[in-house]
N, C-alpha and C positions, 0 to 999 in steps of 0.2 A: 329450744327448738334446734334440731340438727340441720346445718346448712348442707344442701345437696349441690352436686356438680352436674351441669348439663353435658352428657357424653358427646353430643353433636358438636358443641362449642369446643370441647377439648380436642376432638379430632380435627376440627377446622384450624385451630391454632397450631397444632403440630404440623399439619399440611403446609401452612403458610411458612413455617420455619424451615421446611425441607424442600420446597419448590420455588420456582422463579418463573418470570415471564421471559420468553426467548423467541427469536425468529427461527423457525424450523422449516426444513425442506424434506419432504418424503418422496419426491419424484423430480426428475429433470424437466425443464421447460422454461417458459418465460418467467418474468418476475412474479406472475400470478401464483406460482407454486409456493411462494413464501408465505408462511402463516405465523401469527403471534399466538403462541400456545403456552400452557403451563408444562414445565418439565422439571426433572429433579435438579437440584443444585449440584454443581460439580463437587466430587469428593477429592480432596488433595492428597498427594503422596508426601512423604517426608521431605522431599526436596522441592516442593511446590508451594505456591502462594495463592490464596483465594482473593480475587480482586472484586470489590464492589464497583461495578462498571459505572462510570459517569458519562463516558462518551466512547464512540467507536467511529470508524471511517470506512467508506466504500472504496474498494480497489478492483482493478480489472480481474483479479483472481476470483473475486466473489461472483462476477458475471459468468466466468468460465465454469465455475462449480455449480452455479444455478442452472445453466443451460446444458451442462455436460458436453460442451463443444470446445475444441475438437474432440471427436469420439475417442481418440487414442488416450485422452486424459482419464477416461473412465476405468482404464486398467489400474489407475491409482485411486481414484475417488470412489469407485464402485461401478460395476458393469451395468446393472439394471436400475439401481437407485443409490443415492449417496450413503456411504458407510457412516459418515458423521453428519448429523442432521442440522447442527447449529452453525450458521455461517459467521464470517467476520474475523479479520486478522489483526486489526489495529485496536488497541485498548488503552484507555487512561482511566484512573479512578483511585480509590482508597484501598489500602490493604485491609482486608476483613479478617483473615486468619493466616497463619504460617505453619508449614510443616515442621516436624520435630528437628530436622537438621538445618533449618534456615536460621541464620544468625544476623544477616545483613538488613533485614526488614522486620518491622513490627506493625501491629494493627494501627491504622490511622495514617500511615505514610502515604503521601501522594506520589503515584508512580505512573509509568507508561511502558508499553512493550509491544512487540510484534509476536503474535502467536500463530500456530498453524491454522486454527479455526476456533470459533466459539465466543467471539466478543459481541455479537448482536444479542445480548442477553443482560439480565440484571447482575449476574455474577459470572466470572470466568476464572479458570485456573491457569496459572502461568508458571513454568519452570523458573526457579529463582535465578538461574544463571542467564536468563534472557531479560530480566526485569531491571529497570533503571528508575531513578527518581525523576519526577516530572520537572521540566524547566520551570523555574519559579515565576517567570514573567508571562507564562501562558495560562489561559483558561484550560479547563479539561477538554473542551471542544477543540481548541487549537492544538493541544498536545496530542489528541487522538489522531490528528491529521499527519503527524510526523513519522511514526516508526517505519512502516513498510516503504513508503515513497521516498523519504529522505535517505534511508539506509540504502535503498536501491540506487539512488542517485550518487551517493558517496562511493559505494563499492564499484559502480560502473565507471565513474570518472577516475577515481584514485587507483583502484586495484586493477580492474580490467583494462582501462584506458591508459594507465600510467601517465596521467596528465601532469605536466610540469609548468611552472610559472612562465608566462610569456608566450605560451602556445596558443594557437587559434583552435577553438572548438565550436562545432556546429551541433545544435540540439534540435532534433525533430520532435514534434509533439511538445513544444516548449511551454504551452499554456496548460498542459495537463497536470495531474497530480505529481508524477515523478519529474516532469519537465520543469515545473515552477521551482522545485527544490534544486534541480540540476543547475539551473541558471545561477542561483545564489552560491551554491557550493563551488562551481567552477570559478566564479569571481573570487571567492575566498581562497581558492588555490592559485590565484594569480593569472588566470587565463583571459584571453580576449574572446568574448562570447557572442555568437550569432544564434538567435532563436528563430525557428521556423514555426509559423502559426497563421491563423486567418487574420484578416484586417481587424475584425471586431475584438481580437485579443492582443493586438499589437501594443496598446497602451499598458496593459498588465505586464506583458513580457519586458517592456522597457523599464517599467517601475521597479521590477525585481533585479535590474542591473544589466540586462543584455545591452551590449555595445551596438549591435546591429540586429535588425529584424527583417526576415524574409516572409512576405505574404505569399503563401503557397498557391493562392487562387490566381496570382498574377505572374509568379516567377517560379521556375524550377531550379532549385539550387544546384542540381547536377549538370545544368546547362549554362550556368552563369559565368564560368571561367574562374571563379574563386576557388581556392584550394585551402584545405584545413588539415591541421595536424591530427585532429581527432573528430570523428563524427559519432555522436551518441544517438543511435537510431532507436527511438521509442515508438515508431509507427510501423515500419517495415513495408512501406508501399512503393519503394523505389528498387530498381534492380541492383544487383551487386555491381554490375558494370558501371551503372550511373553513379553509384556512391564512390566507386574507385576513382572516377574522373574528378570528383570533388576533393579527393585526398592528395596530400603531398606524396612524393615517391616512397617515403617511409612512414606514411601516416597509418592510423589505426581506425578501423570501423568496429564499434561495439554494438552488437545486435541484442537489444534487450526486450523486444516485443515483435509482434506481427500477427496478422490474421491468418492468411492462407486458406486452405480448403477445409471442408467440413470434417473430413476424417483425420488428416494428419496436421492440420493447422500450418504453422510456419516451419515444420520440420524439414521440408524440401529445401527451403532457402538456407536454413541452418547447416544442413549437410553439405550443400554446395559451397558455403563459406569455409567450412572446415577443410574440405578437399582442396579448395583453391589457395587458401592462405599460405601453405608451405611452398607454393610454386611461384609466388610473386614477392616483390619487395615490401608490399603493404601487409598489414596484419588485419585479419578479419576474425573477430572473437565473439562468439555467442556467449551470452551472460545471463544468469539468473541470480538475483540477490538472495541472501540467506540471513535470517535473524542474527543479530550480533549486539550484545550488551555494551561492549566497549565502544562501538560506533554510536550507540544511543547516548552514551556519556559524552563523547566528543561532540555530537550534535547539540546536546544540551548546552555545552560551553559556547558553541557558535550562536545558538539562539539567545542565550542570556547576554551575550556580548553585542547583540543586535545585527550580526552578520547574516542570519537566516531567520526568515519569518514565514509561517505557514500562510498560504493563500487559500481562503475558503470560499467556495462558490455558494453553497446552500447548506442549511442544517435542517434535518428532519427529526421528529420524535421516533422512538423505537417502533411504535405502532405503524408508522408509515415507511418502514424500511423497504418494502417492495416498491413503493413509488420512488424512493431515493435511488434504488438500483436501476429502475426503469429510466429515470432522468439521466443517470450517469451513462447508461448505454446508448440512449437515443438522442440526447441533446448536446453531446460533446462538452461536458462540463469543463469549465476553466478553473483550475485549482482543484481543491478537494471537496467532496461531498461528505458531510459529517452526520452521524447519528447521535442525538442527545438522549441519554438514558436516565429515566427517573423511576425509582422503585415503585411498585404497584401500591396504590393507596396513598402516595405522598406527592 
């Protein structure tokens, strides 16, 4: 008797081999626009690596791209709807496949990276030059919390802020994703650290190494009379004049975030800082972090040495990514919000 093959079963198996679950966005709006759907797996180029995602993490950029606010950002993301529909910038997982020109990685390697977008999915493609091996002492969930936030903290303090040992640094938003890494990295660079946060997060900020904590609900650091060599501003809710009062005469203000208006966001504040900085003795420097493999490798060394540890607030499954982003935006998460990814059917 001749064995027959079920055509439907064959088509299903082939579909499963070429598709994946991902969080997609077809329109701008609240977290409700995010949906778990089947999409094609990414096809990698010769210089790219396909990652089997084990975990991802939520960042402010995900909220900006979800809402499409400020509106000026849509000139880059897509005017009427997102050009790229899968969100997520932080990724950790296993190498699934490598492009023809990739020699540093092979299937099975445990890795982590910061990508432009696409990590809220079962698979993600990463340019090999942005990929680094995962810190050996971290879980995939912990590792996913690192790339964007820790790299932003490192670049903001070391590169934009020119932080030197013995200097006094103040970090606003100290209990957030970037802030929790900034405290630890500033300490590793030899600084005296003051963290600004609410009273409920003071213990966390101290546990990460902050020498001093300012409760913003009770005290305005711009009015305290204390002066700092560097202010790493991750919130953007104080005037430039107020921040300058809290700087030494030759101090530096690094502007790494801010809300601002619906149309232009923090652009007004950034432009004023750029125009004012050459006219005064203090330096005011807007800053945006960029993906960097060498920094991830340096961070891996700090993490494996115990100098830096991710602070994780909550972990959600991939199917609840919308709720994770809603929590991040509305509840002022302390530390990182992480997405745990399990392959469909497993």
